[in-house]
VEXMARRO-181537 format. One record per residue (C-alpha): residue in three letters; x, y, z. Coordinates in Angstrom, 3 decimals. Example, Ala and Ser with C-alpha at 12.3 -4.5 7.8 and 13.67 -1.06 7.14 Angstrom:
<sevos>
SEVO     r         xx         yy         zz
SEVO   Ala     12.300     -4.500      7.800
SEVO   Ser     13.670     -1.060      7.140
</sevos>
This chain:
<sevos>
SEVO     r         xx         yy         zz
SEVO   Met     14.975    -26.144      8.755
SEVO   Ile     14.688    -24.610      5.290
SEVO   Glu     17.775    -24.672      3.120
SEVO   Asn     18.181    -21.598      0.953
SEVO   Ser     20.055    -21.249     -2.282
SEVO   Ala     20.558    -17.511     -2.816
SEVO   Asn     20.924    -16.308     -6.357
SEVO   Leu     20.716    -13.081     -8.303
SEVO   Ala     18.780    -12.971    -11.572
SEVO   Ile     20.072    -10.092    -13.666
SEVO   Ile     19.240     -9.700    -17.330
SEVO   Asn     22.160     -9.105    -19.650
SEVO   Asn     22.967    -10.094    -23.220
SEVO   Asn     24.288    -13.503    -22.240
SEVO   Thr     21.264    -14.551    -20.211
SEVO   Phe     18.928    -13.157    -22.836
SEVO   Glu     20.646    -15.276    -25.491
SEVO   Ala     20.369    -18.267    -23.175
SEVO   Thr     16.634    -17.673    -23.004
SEVO   Lys     16.223    -18.049    -26.741
SEVO   Ala     18.246    -21.241    -26.729
SEVO   Val     16.343    -23.268    -24.136
SEVO   Asn     13.154    -24.341    -25.975
SEVO   Leu      9.873    -23.183    -27.438
SEVO   His      8.184    -23.188    -24.031
SEVO   His      9.543    -19.661    -23.608
SEVO   Tyr      7.235    -18.316    -26.263
SEVO   Asp      4.214    -19.757    -24.477
SEVO   Ile      5.370    -18.385    -21.104
SEVO   Ser      6.122    -14.928    -22.479
SEVO   Ser      2.756    -14.734    -24.259
SEVO   Ala      0.884    -15.704    -21.082
SEVO   Leu      2.800    -13.161    -18.988
SEVO   Gln      1.831    -10.355    -21.354
SEVO   Thr     -1.839    -10.665    -20.369
SEVO   Thr     -1.616     -8.834    -17.027
SEVO   Leu      0.126     -6.085    -15.076
SEVO   Glu     -0.828     -7.472    -11.647
SEVO   Phe      2.024     -8.934     -9.612
SEVO   Asn      0.024    -11.788     -8.078
SEVO   Glu     -1.226    -12.902    -11.497
SEVO   Leu      2.238    -12.710    -13.063
SEVO   Ile      3.800    -14.896    -10.380
SEVO   Ala      0.934    -17.408    -10.492
SEVO   Ile      1.151    -17.675    -14.298
SEVO   Phe      4.929    -18.106    -14.202
SEVO   Ser      4.721    -20.794    -11.527
SEVO   Asn      2.069    -22.688    -13.462
SEVO   Lys      3.897    -22.477    -16.786
SEVO   Ile      7.233    -23.767    -15.456
SEVO   Ala      5.761    -26.448    -13.193
SEVO   Asn      6.600    -29.325    -15.557
SEVO   Met     10.101    -28.050    -16.327
SEVO   Val     11.144    -27.087    -12.800
SEVO   Pro      8.764    -28.889    -10.426
SEVO   His      8.037    -27.026     -7.188
SEVO   Ser      5.407    -27.175     -4.472
SEVO   Ala      5.193    -23.500     -3.455
SEVO   Tyr      6.352    -19.974     -4.193
SEVO   Val      6.817    -16.748     -2.261
SEVO   Tyr      7.181    -13.376     -3.971
SEVO   Ile      8.202    -10.327     -1.937
SEVO   Asn      8.254     -6.766     -3.257
SEVO   Thr      9.056     -4.261     -0.516
SEVO   Glu      8.434     -1.218     -2.735
SEVO   Phe      4.732     -2.061     -2.909
SEVO   Gly      4.465     -3.904      0.409
SEVO   Leu      3.724     -7.243     -1.269
SEVO   Glu      4.181    -10.754      0.052
SEVO   Ile      2.464    -13.242     -2.257
SEVO   Lys      2.433    -16.907     -1.187
SEVO   Ser      0.927    -20.067     -2.591
SEVO   Gly      1.389    -23.811     -2.262
SEVO   Val      2.811    -26.312      0.203
SEVO   Phe      5.920    -25.005      1.961
SEVO   Thr      8.679    -27.561      2.278
SEVO   Arg     12.326    -27.909      3.266
SEVO   His     14.310    -27.029      0.156
SEVO   Ser     14.199    -23.717     -1.677
SEVO   Cys     15.936    -21.542     -4.224
SEVO   Asn     15.802    -17.801     -3.900
SEVO   Tyr     16.246    -15.117     -6.580
SEVO   Ala     16.593    -11.363     -6.225
SEVO   Leu     15.099    -10.073     -9.461
SEVO   Lys     16.642     -7.048    -11.087
SEVO   Val     16.927     -5.446    -14.508
SEVO   Glu     18.823     -2.319    -15.558
SEVO   Gln     19.500     -1.420    -11.903
SEVO   Gln     15.791     -1.629    -11.074
SEVO   Gln     14.799     -3.916     -8.209
SEVO   Leu     11.821     -6.103     -9.085
SEVO   Gly     11.346     -8.088     -5.908
SEVO   Glu     12.423    -11.511     -4.716
SEVO   Leu     11.077    -14.902     -5.775
SEVO   Lys     11.490    -18.129     -3.807
SEVO   Leu     10.490    -21.577     -5.093
SEVO   Met     10.177    -24.530     -2.716
SEVO   Arg      9.916    -28.333     -2.879
SEVO   Asn     10.746    -31.387     -0.740
SEVO   His     14.026    -32.275     -2.483
SEVO   Arg     17.035    -30.249     -3.553
SEVO   Phe     17.147    -28.199     -6.721
SEVO   Ser     19.922    -29.595     -8.896
SEVO   Asp     22.430    -27.461    -10.774
SEVO   Ala     20.571    -28.320    -13.977
SEVO   Asp     17.277    -27.188    -12.404
SEVO   Leu     18.809    -23.884    -11.359
SEVO   Gln     20.377    -23.303    -14.762
SEVO   Leu     17.049    -23.913    -16.484
SEVO   Leu     15.177    -21.782    -13.949
SEVO   Glu     17.564    -18.874    -14.450
SEVO   Ala     16.902    -18.998    -18.186
SEVO   Leu     13.149    -19.206    -17.604
SEVO   Leu     13.280    -16.221    -15.255
SEVO   Cys     14.273    -14.109    -18.248
SEVO   Cys     10.655    -14.477    -19.404
SEVO   Leu      9.426    -13.044    -16.104
SEVO   Ile     11.810    -10.124    -15.706
SEVO   Tyr     10.393     -7.725    -18.282
SEVO   Pro      6.708     -8.352    -17.439
SEVO   Leu      7.650     -7.604    -13.813
SEVO   Lys      9.378     -4.436    -14.954
SEVO   Asn      6.247     -3.367    -16.864
SEVO   Ala      4.094     -4.105    -13.819
SEVO   Thr      6.474     -2.112    -11.632
SEVO   Leu      6.363      0.917    -13.942
SEVO   Phe      2.569      0.699    -14.139
SEVO   His      2.088      0.547    -10.375
SEVO   Gln      4.677      3.265     -9.781
SEVO   Ala      2.695      5.526    -12.108
SEVO   Leu     -0.539      4.660    -10.310
SEVO   Lys      1.105      5.326     -6.968
SEVO   Met      2.290      8.753     -8.112
SEVO   Ala     -1.146      9.613     -9.520
SEVO   Tyr     -2.848      8.673     -6.251
SEVO   Thr     -0.289     10.021     -3.759
SEVO   Asp      0.059     13.467     -2.189
SEVO   Pro      3.801     14.219     -2.553
SEVO   Leu      4.119     16.347      0.597
SEVO   Thr      2.506     14.003      3.121
SEVO   Gln      2.931     10.681      1.274
SEVO   Thr     -0.720      9.913      1.934
SEVO   His     -3.315      9.060     -0.685
SEVO   Asn     -4.838     12.082     -2.418
SEVO   Arg     -8.381     13.317     -3.082
SEVO   Thr     -8.661     11.399     -6.368
SEVO   Ser     -7.726      8.192     -4.600
SEVO   Phe    -10.310      8.924     -1.890
SEVO   Asn    -13.096      9.420     -4.423
SEVO   Asp    -12.352      6.013     -5.927
SEVO   Ser    -11.763      4.231     -2.616
SEVO   Ile    -14.882      5.346     -0.786
SEVO   Lys    -17.168      4.121     -3.571
SEVO   Arg    -15.416      0.761     -3.586
SEVO   Glu    -15.442      0.424      0.214
SEVO   Met    -19.109      1.429      0.508
SEVO   Ser    -20.081     -1.142     -2.114
SEVO   Leu    -18.050     -3.821     -0.320
SEVO   Ala    -19.529     -2.934      3.087
SEVO   Asn    -23.087     -3.064      1.750
SEVO   Arg    -22.465     -6.360     -0.041
SEVO   Thr    -20.841     -8.101      2.949
SEVO   Ala    -22.894     -6.414      5.716
SEVO   Lys    -19.720     -5.132      7.380
SEVO   Lys    -19.279     -1.811      9.145
SEVO   Leu    -17.483      1.109      7.530
SEVO   Ser    -16.466      4.314      9.289
SEVO   Leu    -14.958      7.634      8.289
SEVO   Ile    -12.893     10.199     10.208
SEVO   Phe    -12.457     13.794      9.079
SEVO   Phe     -9.343     15.405     10.583
SEVO   Asp     -8.512     19.121     10.502
SEVO   Ile     -5.444     20.833     12.000
SEVO   Asp     -6.486     23.563     14.434
SEVO   His     -5.366     27.150     13.714
SEVO   Phe     -3.385     26.046     10.653
SEVO   Lys     -3.673     29.454      9.000
SEVO   Ala     -2.163     31.068     12.088
SEVO   Ile      0.801     28.667     11.894
SEVO   Asn      1.354     29.586      8.245
SEVO   Asp      0.993     33.314      8.936
SEVO   Lys      3.320     33.350     11.936
SEVO   Tyr      6.031     30.888     10.884
SEVO   Gly      5.711     30.688      7.089
SEVO   His      4.643     28.051      4.608
SEVO   Asp      7.723     25.881      5.181
SEVO   Cys      6.592     25.423      8.751
SEVO   Gly      3.065     24.781      7.481
SEVO   Asp      4.400     22.001      5.262
SEVO   Ile      6.282     20.491      8.203
SEVO   Thr      3.078     20.601     10.240
SEVO   Leu      1.150     18.785      7.513
SEVO   Ala      3.827     16.097      7.168
SEVO   Phe      4.009     15.742     10.969
SEVO   Ser      0.228     15.325     11.224
SEVO   Ala      0.164     12.726      8.445
SEVO   Lys      2.937     10.776     10.163
SEVO   Lys      1.115     10.721     13.496
SEVO   Ile     -2.120      9.639     11.834
SEVO   Lys     -0.399      6.783     10.009
SEVO   Glu      1.330      5.623     13.202
SEVO   Ser     -2.096      5.136     14.816
SEVO   Leu     -3.701      3.144     12.002
SEVO   Arg     -4.048     -0.543     11.231
SEVO   Asp     -2.808     -1.966      7.946
SEVO   Ser     -6.376     -2.036      6.607
SEVO   Asp     -7.019      1.676      7.321
SEVO   Ile     -6.308      4.292      4.650
SEVO   Val     -5.488      7.984      5.147
SEVO   Phe     -6.043     10.593      2.446
SEVO   Arg     -5.135     14.258      2.210
SEVO   Tyr     -8.540     15.698      1.411
SEVO   Gly     -7.387     19.244      0.799
SEVO   Gly     -5.513     22.031      2.615
SEVO   Glu     -5.064     20.957      6.224
SEVO   Glu     -7.808     18.302      6.099
SEVO   Phe     -7.251     14.555      6.088
SEVO   Val     -9.770     11.727      5.820
SEVO   Ile     -9.302      8.260      7.296
SEVO   Leu    -11.317      5.377      5.852
SEVO   Leu    -11.830      2.511      8.300
SEVO   Ser    -13.016     -0.782      6.840
SEVO   Asp    -14.809     -3.296      9.077
SEVO   Thr    -14.949     -0.724     11.902
SEVO   Asp    -18.030      0.189     13.945
SEVO   Ala    -18.821      3.499     15.673
SEVO   Asn    -17.043      2.621     18.938
SEVO   Gly    -13.909      1.476     17.166
SEVO   Ala    -13.818      4.588     14.993
SEVO   Glu    -14.273      6.912     17.983
SEVO   Leu    -11.491      5.163     19.898
SEVO   Leu     -9.144      5.463     16.939
SEVO   Ala    -10.024      9.130     16.408
SEVO   Glu     -9.289      9.841     20.072
SEVO   Arg     -5.972      7.999     19.830
SEVO   Ile     -4.992     10.150     16.839
SEVO   Arg     -6.084     13.359     18.582
SEVO   Ser     -4.110     12.465     21.694
SEVO   Ser     -0.997     11.546     19.708
SEVO   Ile     -1.045     14.912     17.914
SEVO   Gln     -1.568     16.844     21.152
SEVO   His      1.253     15.137     23.029
SEVO   His      3.952     15.812     20.453
SEVO   Thr      5.730     19.057     19.690
SEVO   Ile      7.150     20.361     16.422
SEVO   Ala     10.600     21.959     16.582
SEVO   Tyr     10.985     24.691     13.979
SEVO   Gly     14.214     26.683     14.167
SEVO   Met     14.386     28.013     17.716
SEVO   Glu     10.627     27.620     18.174
SEVO   Thr      8.535     24.772     19.548
SEVO   Ile      5.026     24.520     18.177
SEVO   Lys      2.115     22.695     19.774
SEVO   Val     -0.381     21.295     17.291
SEVO   Thr     -3.918     20.071     17.948
SEVO   Ala     -6.653     18.770     15.689
SEVO   Ser    -10.427     18.489     15.531
SEVO   Leu    -11.978     15.247     14.324
SEVO   Gly    -15.428     14.203     13.141
SEVO   Val    -16.554     10.580     12.905
SEVO   Ser    -19.389      8.902     11.020
SEVO   Thr    -20.376      5.276     10.446
SEVO   Leu    -22.106      4.080      7.297
SEVO   Arg    -25.904      3.768      7.451
SEVO   Asp    -28.155      1.612      5.288
SEVO   Asn    -29.595      4.575      3.375
SEVO   Asp    -26.333      6.497      2.956
SEVO   Thr    -25.130      7.913     -0.319
SEVO   Thr    -21.471      8.793     -0.753
SEVO   Glu    -22.368     12.451     -0.232
SEVO   Ser    -24.399     11.907      2.964
SEVO   Phe    -21.727      9.665      4.481
SEVO   Ile    -19.007     12.253      3.826
SEVO   Gln    -21.104     15.267      4.817
SEVO   Arg    -21.995     13.742      8.183
SEVO   Ala    -18.330     13.272      9.134
SEVO   Asp    -17.420     16.715      7.784
SEVO   Lys    -20.229     18.344      9.777
SEVO   Ala    -19.132     16.525     12.947
SEVO   Met    -15.593     17.859     12.449
SEVO   Tyr    -16.864     21.432     12.205
SEVO   Thr    -18.942     20.842     15.320
SEVO   Ala    -15.720     19.839     17.106
SEVO   Lys    -14.143     23.121     15.987
SEVO   Asn    -17.140     25.177     17.080
SEVO   Lys    -17.141     23.493     20.497
SEVO   Gly    -13.555     24.612     21.180
SEVO   Arg    -11.302     22.442     18.950
SEVO   Asn     -8.906     19.644     19.979
SEVO   Gln    -11.703     17.093     20.371
SEVO   Val    -13.581     14.282     18.677
SEVO   Val    -17.278     14.513     17.763
SEVO   Phe    -19.316     11.572     16.519
SEVO   Ala    -22.075     12.304     14.019
SEVO   Lys    -25.446     11.369     15.493
</sevos>
């Protein structure tokens, strides 16, 4: 059974002064931590730099804001746990582990050393928050078109390099203009948010959904062949069809048309996208509320 020592690391004037008083190792740690804005690299550098001062066999860093759980090392019985925070901003939680207890002296030293980590974590948090805002559609909380343009190039390169399958689903809400015209744009916004929610509920962690524009969404499916992509598209279509939106005193049924394509050896980004887009329009022309796979 793991024994936990729960602590809270909060920067204030006293702890900052304590940092300067410990020893010159702080300068080396702080300099190393200024070389990156990536959470996994920051935690690895910090763990490495303090290893001789506060020996430990493993670490776990959790940051719920960005969905991170970073682990490394040999997990053992004893641990100390710190909720990291500065100026009311949550920066995640760090746990160090080893096979014997952390002494009071160890914890006091560690708390001073954590002062070196706090502000680099804050900078990383601000950086990734800015990236998240730049790549997120505010209405649907999905990735946006800019994010899609970057992601598809990266995923196509990875799929070609590793010989893994990659599939794409284009999703379009049926009769969206009619919903806007009849019920107003507030209802249209609710419909978009509802559709995004139902899409996300059907996806795996590795799948990514983007708002492509208007009432269109794109789902990028890594390591997914044609059959898997078609099954997922049908699951999304069915989920949308079997739920109803309540708007005021009205109930609104929503359906969607979906087109699916799987990456081919000779595909360019444009041909891969166009094939899925064309399949989606075929689904609309065939009567809507269906899935069409690009042949």
